[in-house]
N, C-alpha and C positions, 0 to 999 in steps of 0.2 A: 571839793576833792579831798582835801586833807581830813575832813570829817570822816569821809568813807573809808579812808586807807586805814585808819587806826582801829577799825572794826575787824579787818580781815587777817586771817591767820596763816595757815599752814599749807605749803605746796611742795611736793617732793617729786622728782623725777619726771619733768615735764618735757616733751619733745614737740616742736613745731616745725613743720616744713612750709615755709612761706615763700611762695613764688617758685619759679624754675630758673636754675643757673646752669651754665656750661660747666663741664668738669674743669678742676684746676689742678695744678701739679702739686705733688705731695710736699708738704713743709712741715718740719718739726713743730710740735706744739710750743706756744708761748706759756711759760709757767710763771703764776703769781702766787706769793712773792718769789722773786728770782732775780736774775741778772737783768740789766738795763735792756729794754725800757720797762721792764716789770718790777723795778726796785723801789717804786714810790707806791702809787695808788693803783687799785685794780682798773679804774677808769683810764689812767695813763696807759696801762699795758694794752687795754682794749683799743685805745684810740691809735696805737702805733701797730697793732696787728692788721694785716691786709685782708682784703676780701676773700672770704673762703678759708682763712686761718682757723686754727683751734687755740683757745685759751683754756688752760687747766688751772683750777684753784688748788693750791697746795697749803691750805689753813682750814681749821674747822670753823673759824668765826669771821664774817665779814660785816663791817659796820661802815658801809657806804652804798649809796645808790648809784646805779650805772645806767647808761643809755648807749645805744649804738643803732646805726642806721646801713649797715652792711651785711653781707653773708658771713656768718659766724657761728662756730660751735662753742658753747661755754659748758664745761663740765668738771667734776672733781678731778684732781690728780689722784694717781693710785694711792691708797691708803688713808684718803681724807674724805670727810662728810662735811661740805661746807654748808653754813647755815647764815642766812642774811638776818641780822638782828635789828632792834630798834626802828621798826617800821621802815626799813630800807627796801628799795623797789628795784625791779629790773624793767626796763622799757626798751623794747626793740621795734624798729620801724622801717618803713620802706616808702619812698615817693611813688607817686603815681606812674612814674616812668622807668622804675628800677625793680627788677626781680631779685629777691633775696632769697637765700636759703638759710634758715635760722633754726639752730638746735640748742635747746636749754634743757640740761639732762642732769638728774641726780643732785639737783639743788633744793635745799629746804629753805622756805621763807617763813620765818617766825611770826611776824606780824604784817609784813609788807605784801606787795602784790606783783604779779607778772603780768605785763601789758605788751600784746603784739599787735600791731596795727599798721595799715596804710594812713599816713598823714598825721592823725591825732586820735586820741581816745582818752577814756578815764577808767578808773579801776573798779573791778570786783575782785574776788579771790583770782581768778583767771579770766581775762576778757580778751576775745579774738575779734577784731573789728576791721575787715577791710572796707575802706571807704571809697576808694577809687582804683583804676588800673585794671589790668586783666584778670584772669581767673587765678584764685589763690587757693593753694592746697594746705591742709592742716591736719595735725595729729595731736590731740590732747589725751594723754593715756597714762594710766597707773600713777594717779596722784592720791594722796591722803589730804583731804581739806576739811577743816572744822570752821563753820560760819557761826560766830557768836550772835547773841541777841542783838537786833537792831532793825531799823526800817529800811526796807527794799534792798536787802543784802542777799547776793547771790554766790553760789559756789563756782559754776562755769557758765559763762555766756558766750554765745556765738551770735554776733550781729553782722549782718552783710548788707552793703549797698551795691555789691557788684558779684559776679559768679564765685562761688566758692564749691569746693569738694573736699571731704575729709571725715574724720571720725572722733568720736568722744568715747573712749572705752576703758573699762577697767578701773574706773576711779571709785574712790570711797568717800562719800561726802556726808558730813554730820551737820545738820541744821539745828542750832541750839535755841531757835526762837526768833527767826528772822521773818517779821511781819512783812507782807506784800514782797515776798522774795521767792525764788526757785532754786532748787539744787542745781538743776540743769536747765538752761533755757536756750532755745534756738529760734531766732527771728529773722526772717527773710524780708529786707526793706527794698531790694531792688536786685534784678538779675536771676540766676538759677542757682538753686542750692541742692547739693546732694550730700546727704549727711547720714553716717551710720552711727547710732547710739547703742552700744553694745556692752553688756556685762558690768554695768555700773551698779553700786551699792549705795542707796540713799536711806538715811534714817534722820529722826529728829521730830520736832514739833512746831506748831504755828507757822507754817510756810504755806505760800499759795499753792505751789505745785511742786512734786518731786520732779517731774520732767515736763517741760512746757515747750511745744513747737507751734510757731505761728508765723503765717505769712501775712505781712502787713500791706503790701502793695498790689493792687489789681494788676493782672497781666504777668505776674512772676510765676516761676514753677518751682515748688518745693518737693523734693523726694527724700523721705527719711525711711531707713530701715531700723526698727526698734526691736531689740532682743533682750528679754529679760529672763535671767536664769533663776 
């Protein structure tokens, strides 16, 4: 895993809708760095935020990895453009029995990755992998991703062992020489998949595929709408 992480580069303005949750009462966003509990690490701020809350990042440089397993919105505070540096990562997850709504928006990953998953996963530039549980909804959009040279490196991967529905749209992906890798890969390993792949720009050299859609398991259903502009 560490070997893979160091090859992956840049992600901006990523939004995931992960599961379905009931509406929650409005609460003012937590701001980091700021007043307690957001006066130490970003992780501590996130740990103390409640399910359905918003955490805003009020700095342009973040040098720590963060994890969370609850409904949460993570976005920049007004006037800031936060960048995660030094192979720091964002890992958002949900258990098989919990529905989470997760939004990660306006964040730049300098060399790390964003992982959104049920239970467990490992990284490509962006990897979405529901392993168990009910139907999962997702939206991966408006990202600028550069994948440097390396073996089996991917821009956006959507893998699923359960029902999924969502879109991969308006992303710009540059592959700089990833052997045995795809810019966009959608693999259905179980359940039913409904995926729109719309308005993405792919360029580069020495990749397996620009866009690869594959149904792995007999008896599953995969419906893909592909729009190339």
